[in-house]
N, C-alpha and C positions, 0 to 999 in steps of 0.2 A: 662340295667342299665348304664348309661350313665356320663359325666364327671361332678364331684361336684365343687361347687363355693365357694373357700376355706372360705365365710365368713360362711357358713352354713353347718354343721358337718353333720344335714341331708340329706343333698344332695349329699353327697360322695357317690361315685361310683367305682365299677372296672375299669379301663383302659383299653386298648388295650390288656391287658395280657386275659382277659373275654370280648370280643367285641360282646355284645348282639344285636348289629344292623350290625353286619357281620357273617362270616361263622359260627362263635361257637354260635350266636342265632340260627341258621336254625338246627342244630343239635343238641341243647341243650335238648330236649325234650326224644330224640333216646337216647343219652348218659346218661340221668337222670333214664330210663328207665333201661339202662344196671349196672350202676354203684353204685347204690342208694339200699341197700338192702331195699324190701319190698316197692318197692317206690309205686306202683301204691295202695298198700293198704293203705298206709298212707293220703288218702282224706276219703274212706268210713271211715275209724277210727277216724276221725276229726269228722265228721257227727254224728256218734255213740259219742265221748267223747260230745258233745255239747247239743246230746239229753236230754230233760231234765232240762239244763241249759238255756237255749234260748226259745222263745216262738215259734210255728209254722209260724208264720208272722215275724219271725226275719231280721234285718239289720245286713248284715254281710259284713264286710269289708276283700278283700284279697290285701295285700301289697305285690309287687313285683309280681303280678299275671302272669306274663312271657308269655307261650302259652294256656292259660286258663284252664289247666286241673282240677284245682281247679272249679274255678265256674263252667264250665260244670258236674261235679260230685256233685255238692253242689245242682246244677240247678235240676238237672234230682233226684236227692234223696228227697230234700224240694223243693217242688212247689211253697210253698208260701214263700219262705226265698224270701227277696229284697237283691240282691248281687251289690257290687261296687267294680271294680278291678283298682288297682293304679299301672303303672309300669313308669317308665321314659323311655325307651327304644322304638321308634315309633315300629320298628319290630316286638316286644314282642306284643304290643297292636294290630298290624294290625294282626299276627297269631292265637293270643286270639278270635277278632271278627269273623276271617273265623270259627274257632272251633264251635264258640257259634251260627253262620250261621249254620252249618252242622248239629248241634245236637236240631237247633229250638229254641234256647234260647237267641236270640239276643235282644228281646222286654224285657227280664225279667234281663238284668244286664247293669249298667253305668260303663262306663271306663271311665277313666283319664289317659292320657298320659301326668305322673308328678309326684309329690311327697306327701306323707301322709300330710306334712305341707301344702299344696294346697287345701286341702280339710276344708271345713266349722266344725267347733266343734258341731253346731248344724244343725240338729237332732242329737244324738247321736247313737253311732252304737253298737249293742247288742252284737257282737263277732267280732274278728279279727283273722286272719292268717297272718305267717310269714313263711314261706317255705325258707329256703337255699337263705337267705339274708343278714343275721348279720356278717357273715363270711367275707364276701366282706369289710366290714367297721371296720378301725382300731379302736382300744382301747382307744381313745385319745378325746373323748367327743363325738363320731358321733355314736359310739352303744347306748351310754344312750340318745343322742338327739331323736335317731330313735324311741326306747321305749317308750320315753316322747311324742312325737309327736301320737303315738298309745293310747297311756292312755288318753290322750288330747281329744282323739275322741271316748272313751267308755265310756258308761253310768257305772256307780257305780255299782260294782259287774258283768259288761262285761267281758266276756272270753278271753283271747289271748291261741291260740295255734301256737306254734312254734317249726321249725324243723330247726337243723344248725349243721355244723361240728364244733366241739370243741376239746379242749385236749390241754396237756401240749406238745408241741415239745421235751422239754430236758426229758420227763420222759422214763423210760421204760415200761410203760404200753401205750403211745403213740406209740414208736418205734415197738410195738409186733402187735397192731392193724394195723399200716399204714402195717407193712409187710403181714398181714393177706390178708387186703384189695387191696394190689397191685395183689396178686394171683388172687385174685377175679376177678379184672378186666380182668384177662387172660381168667379166668374160662365163663366170661358173653361175650365174646368173640372181646374184643381188641386185636389187636395185639401188638406184643411186640413195635413197633416202636408208634403205636396209645399212647400206657400206657405212654412211654417218653415224649411224647407231653405234655399229659394232666398232670402229675407228675411235669414237669417244668412252667405247668400253677400255679398248687398249690403252688408251691415254689416262685413263683413271685406274686401270687395274694391274697393269704388266711391270715385273721389274725384271728388266733386261741387265744380263749380264755379256761382255764379250766370250766368245769361245776360249780365249787363254784362261780367263778366271774360272770358266768350267772346269778344266782341266786342273787348275790349283784346287776348286772345290773337292774332284773326285782324287786327287792325289793326298787332300788333306784328310778325307775321310774315309781314306784306308785302300784304293782303288789302285791299279796299275794297269800297264799295255791298253790305254785306251787309244782306240781305234774309232773315227767319226767316219761312216758308213751311209750317211745320209745327207743333203742337203736341199732344200726348198724354199728359195726365196730368204726369207729371217728363221725358218727351222732348218734347226740340225739335231744329227741321230747320231749317237755315240754307242761303242759297247768296251766294256772295259773289266778287270777280273778283280778280284778282294785278293788284295796279297794276305 
């Protein structure tokens, strides 16, 4: 996720604090497995959530496809799904291509190095996923524009599965969950020094909003029937349908 153009909030990305085309991007997947509770289970959980909501030959969009873990999980679990991954980081796209090739899925997935708004609106997707992207965007229009860009590419009734950091940093709930998460980081193998570096990144580059604001943004973007299916420290997961 690279530099944004100021004229288009949907293209806003984290700056060098979270450099997905540098060393942070190379380490991202390992860190995610260490730091996000039940991270590996979120992807088969997504398949399970979409079961019965989309057809066996569904078109599924993965926004911020990163290193390709969603794409490979979906591809192995659902051999008839048609998959599209989009990410503005050339390094992330390259890593996703390598993972897909290693799993024999390269021919079953289309990758785009770019943004959701670069995709055509038709044919519409049956479902989309948005994992660990929204928290990089300020709530100055950028979060809403991204959700709107996804909604515009989903058929009516299309499903969105989203996982994101959230919360009100001024609240006691946030303080307690952040404290517990910091201890969890050490239990999961980070050194005190590595934790300090990561926490500094969070302080500089995260744009938290409370869960109530996430629900408002989803509603404004055209989504309804929102259900929270996951929570782990400051991470939350929601599934919603496009109206």
